[in-house]
N, C-alpha and C positions, 0 to 999 in steps of 0.2 A: 646262711638263711637261718630265718626264726622259726621255730617251731613252739611257739608257746601253746598257740590255741589252734586247736586240727578240728574239723569239721567233718564228719562221714555222711554223706546225705543219702536219704531214704524217704522217699515220699508216703509209704506206706504206714509212715511211723512220724508222718509231719502233722497231725491232728487235722487233715483237710488242706491242708496248703500246699500250694506245688514247691517242689526246692527250687525254683526259681524265686520263689517269694522266701523262701528261707534263707537260701545264700545271701540274697540283697538284704536281709535283716541281720545275718552274719556278717556281711562286709561292713553294714552300720557300726554294729558293736566292735570291731576292729580285729576279726578273725585272721591267723595267721596263714592257714593253707585251707584249701578246699578239696575233699578229696569226693568224686562221686562214685557213691556205690551201686543203688540202687538195683538190688539183687534179684527182685519179682519183676525184672521187664525184659522185652526182648533186644536185642542185639542193638535193632534201629533204633526203638525207642529211649534205649541208654545213650545212642549216641547223639539224639537231638536234644536230649537233657545235657549232657556234656560239651555240645556247641554253644548251648543257651549260656551254660556256666562259664565256658572259657572268655566269653566275651565280657561277662560280668567281672570276673578275676582280673581279665585284662585291664579293663578301666581301672580297677584299684589297685594296679601292680601284687598280687597274691597268687602264688602259684596255684597251678589246677592238677590236680592227680584223678588218673582212673583207676579204679580198683579193677583187680585179674588182669584184665581186656586191655593188653599190648596194640591190637588191631584198632580199637576204639580209640587209646590214648592216640595213637598215630593219624587217625584220619578227625579227631576233634582239636589237632594240633596243641593237646595237653602239654603240661612241663614236665609230667613223669607217669609212674604207674605204681600200684602196691600191689604187692604179690602174696600168694599165701604157699601153702604147703603142696596143693594140688593144680598151682600156675607154673607157667616158664620160671626154668630156671634163671637166677639172675643174670649169669652170663648170657643164656638165649636173649633174654630183653633189652641187655645190653647193645648184643649185635643189632639188633631191631633201631632202637630208641637214640643210639650215638652215647657217646661221651657226656653230654652236656645234658642229659635228661636226669631225673631224678627218679632213683628206684628205690623202693621201700619194700622192706619185709617183715612178714609178721613172722614173732617167733616168742615162744613161751621159756625156753629154757637156756640159760649162760652158753650152752653146747652149742644150739642153734643159733644163738646171737654170733657167736664167734666166728660159725661156720659163714653166715650169711654175712658178716664183714670181710672176710677172707673172699669172697665168691665177689666182691663188688659192690653191696648194697650200700647206699647213703644215707640210709637213717633206716628204724625199726620201728614196727609198734609192738610192744609188748603186754601180754595181758594173756586171758580176763584178770587185771588186777582185783577187781571185787566182781561179785554174779552179776550176772545180765542177763535181761531177757532178748536183747537186740541179734544175737547169732546162736538159732537153734541148731547150727550143725557142729557146733565145740565138742570139744573132746576134754573126759573129767580131766584129764592133766594139765589142761589149759582153762580150766573153770576155777577161777577165785584164786590167782597163784598168789597174790596179798604182795604187801610193801617189801618183804625180806627177798624176794626174786626180783623185785624191781633193784635193791640194791646188790643183788648179784650179778646181774647184767650190766650196771655201771661199772661195776669192777672190771668186769671182762671183755669190754669193747670199748674203744675210742669213739666211736662214730654217734651222732644224738639219736635219740631215742625218744618217743610219747608213751605213756602207759594209757591204754584202753579197756574198756570193758566196766561198768560199772560206775565211770567218773562223772561228779557231781561237782557243782560250785562249791559246796560244802566239803567234799575230801579230797579237792585237785590240791591243794597246797601240801596235804601230806606226800602226796605221789610225787610231786617235783622235789620236796624236800627230802626224799629216799634216794633222787637221782637222776632221776626223768629230766629231760629237757623241757616237756611240755607233757599237754594231755589232749587226747583225743577221743572225742564223744559223738553219738549221734543224737539218741534222745534227750540229754540233758540241753542241747540247743533246739533240734528239729521240732519235740514235743509241751516246749515251755511256752507259758502262756506268752511272752515277749522274748524272742530267739534274740534280738536287740540287746537288750539287758541281760540275759542269761551269757551270752557271750562276752561281753564285758566282765560279768561277774566271776567266768572263768578267767580270763587276763590277771584280775586283782589277784587272784588267787596263786595263778602260776607267780606271779611275783613276788607275792609272800614266800612261797615255797623256795623261793630262789634265795629271799632274804635268810630263809633258815637254814637252808645248806650252807650259808657262805657263811652264817655264825654273827650276822648282820642286826639279827631282831630275836634278842634273847627273849622278848616275853612269848613270842611265839614258838620258840625252841622246845624240842621234846624232853 
């Protein structure tokens, strides 16, 4: 599975656009994964958004993930769920969703990354890599963990992971060059003047970062 560009939706951070509009633009721009977040909505509202996004992503052949809520992931027939520290354990989510489901886990340390991998997570979200205003409830130890932490997680686990938190088209290449398989963003796409163009720019930055990491882009190497 491709984890290059990973959109996390949030209508309240979308400059007045609906999540459906943002998802459509991101799909036009070539996004690889869409996660429905919508933290400030009711379960009923989030399910409606997820079901609409499911139709859009299914038509485009792009996986749909639901943030936190295993029940909504099931009801929306999503491809998986992304879990945080306060959500169900990975093993419990796996029991409900089945072996084919994609289960992601948010982590900020190599130790937590190893634990999530051992528990059966399919991929990780690592961050916040840079300072971000998208998550008001973030702990101090998870705030701006930096590129060195990305390198440490890369060395600690074998499963894929995306860097998240303050990622933009301008710094995404650095995150991938440090070891991430891709980048996850909210406002870099949802609040962009042109979400489709922003998504394409992120994809280009991810490709550049991979070239740097593989040593095939000497001019871009650090």
